[in-house]
C-alpha positions in Angstrom: -51.6 63.9 14.7 -49.9 65.3 11.6 -49.7 63.2 8.4 -45.9 62.5 8.7 -45.9 61.9 12.5 -44.8 58.4 13.4 -44.2 57.2 9.9 -41.6 54.7 11.0 -44.1 53.1 13.3 -46.9 53.0 10.7 -44.6 51.4 8.1 -43.1 49.0 10.6 -46.4 47.9 12.1 -47.8 47.2 8.6 -44.7 45.3 7.6 -44.8 43.4 10.9 -48.3 42.2 10.3 -47.4 41.0 6.8 -44.2 39.3 8.1 -46.1 37.5 10.9 -48.7 36.3 8.4 -46.0 34.9 6.1 -44.5 33.2 9.1 -47.8 31.7 10.0 -48.4 30.4 6.5 -44.9 28.9 6.3 -45.1 27.3 9.8 -48.6 26.0 9.3 -47.8 24.5 5.8 -44.6 23.0 7.1 -46.4 21.4 10.1 -48.8 19.7 7.6 -46.0 18.5 5.4 -43.5 17.5 8.2 -42.3 13.9 8.1 -41.9 13.4 11.8 -44.0 14.2 14.9 -41.4 16.5 16.5 -41.3 18.7 13.4 -45.1 18.8 13.2 -45.4 19.8 16.9 -42.7 22.5 16.6 -44.1 24.1 13.5 -47.7 23.9 14.9 -46.4 25.7 18.0 -44.6 28.4 15.9 -47.7 28.9 13.7 -49.8 29.5 16.9 -47.2 31.9 18.1 -47.4 33.8 14.8 -51.2 34.0 15.1 -50.9 35.4 18.6 -48.5 38.0 17.3 -50.7 38.9 14.4 -53.7 39.5 16.7 -51.7 41.6 19.1 -49.9 43.7 16.5 -53.2 44.3 14.6 -54.9 45.5 17.8 -51.9 47.7 18.7 -51.8 49.1 15.2 -55.6 49.8 15.2 -55.3 51.8 18.4 -52.1 53.5 17.3 -53.5 54.6 14.0 -56.7 55.9 15.6 -54.5 58.2 17.8 -55.6 56.4 20.9 -53.2 55.4 23.7 -51.7 52.1 22.4 -50.3 50.7 25.6 -47.6 48.1 24.6 -47.8 46.4 28.0 -51.4 45.4 27.3 -50.6 43.8 24.0 -47.4 42.1 25.3 -49.4 40.6 28.2 -52.0 39.4 25.6 -49.3 37.6 23.6 -47.8 36.0 26.8 -51.2 34.9 28.0 -52.0 33.3 24.6 -48.7 31.4 24.5 -49.0 27.6 24.7 -45.8 27.1 26.7 -46.8 23.7 28.0 -46.8 22.4 24.4 -43.2 23.3 23.8 -42.1 22.2 27.2 -43.8 18.8 26.7 -42.1 18.5 23.3 -38.6 18.7 24.9 -39.5 16.5 27.9 -40.8 13.7 25.6 -37.7 13.4 23.4 -36.0 10.1 23.7 -32.2 9.6 24.1 -32.0 8.2 20.5 -31.8 10.1 17.3 -34.9 10.3 15.1 -35.3 7.6 12.5 -35.6 10.2 9.8 -33.4 13.3 9.5 -36.0 15.0 7.2 -37.2 18.5 7.7 -33.7 19.8 8.1 -34.2 22.4 5.4 -37.4 23.5 7.0 -35.6 24.0 10.3 -32.8 25.9 8.6 -35.3 28.1 6.8 -37.2 28.7 10.0 -34.0 29.7 11.8 -33.2 32.2 9.0 -36.8 33.5 9.1 -36.7 34.1 12.9 -33.2 35.7 12.7 -34.4 38.1 10.0 -37.5 38.8 12.0 -35.4 39.7 15.0 -33.3 42.0 12.9 -36.4 43.7 11.4 -37.9 44.3 14.9 -34.5 45.6 16.2 -34.4 48.2 13.3 -38.1 49.1 13.9 -37.3 49.5 17.6 -34.4 51.8 16.9 -36.4 53.9 14.3 -39.5 54.2 16.4 -40.2 57.5 18.1 -43.3 56.4 20.1 -42.2 54.8 23.4 -45.0 52.2 23.3 -44.1 51.1 19.8 -40.5 50.9 20.9 -41.5 48.6 23.8 -43.6 46.4 21.5 -40.8 46.0 19.0 -38.3 45.2 21.7 -40.6 42.5 23.0 -40.9 41.1 19.5 -37.1 41.0 19.1 -37.1 38.7 22.2 -39.9 36.6 20.7 -38.0 36.0 17.5 -34.8 35.1 19.5 -36.8 32.6 21.6 -38.3 31.0 18.4 -34.8 30.9 16.9 -33.5 29.0 19.9 -36.4 26.5 19.8 -35.8 25.7 16.2 -32.0 25.6 16.7 -32.5 23.1 19.5 -34.7 20.9 17.3 -32.1 21.0 14.5 -29.4 20.1 16.9 -31.5 17.2 18.1 -31.9 15.9 14.5 -28.3 16.5 13.4 -26.4 15.8 16.6 -28.5 14.2 19.3 -25.6 13.7 21.7 -24.9 17.4 21.6 -28.5 18.2 22.2 -28.7 16.0 25.3 -25.3 17.3 26.5 -26.8 20.8 26.3 -30.0 19.7 28.0 -28.1 18.0 30.9 -25.8 21.1 31.2 -28.9 23.2 31.8 -30.0 20.9 34.6 -26.6 20.9 36.2 -26.2 24.7 36.1 -29.7 25.4 37.0 
């Protein structure tokens, strides 16, 4: 492999690892400081997701840089297998029909939404710039991950700011489903 080959992938993978580490630190710290249980649970979930991404991206990057066959499907499957979906599903199932007593943590949710939106934009650009098909596939998967995280945080913020709208959306999903 020549020195300049796959420079976009090398730079994007290194930046991705750093971005996911920053996300982990933010979500972990926010979970510890959160004033209500829902916020604690959501941010713990997101911190764990970031850890899963870090592990998979580091493993992909190690194989990619060594010139080995870095099969994106293997690392995507690893991230999916490590996902604690039951935790987030339980979170939404256990919400009551009343608004939380405290509306705190709104700024943290807003920051998290911005972080996830920017992460999605970063991965989209990385996907577009990548020349390696496996790197493209990995970045495309990560775009979807960031979009899912954004939706989770957005739903929580809606629950805090407008519980009636949150439950209307929840019921709509059941009626359409």
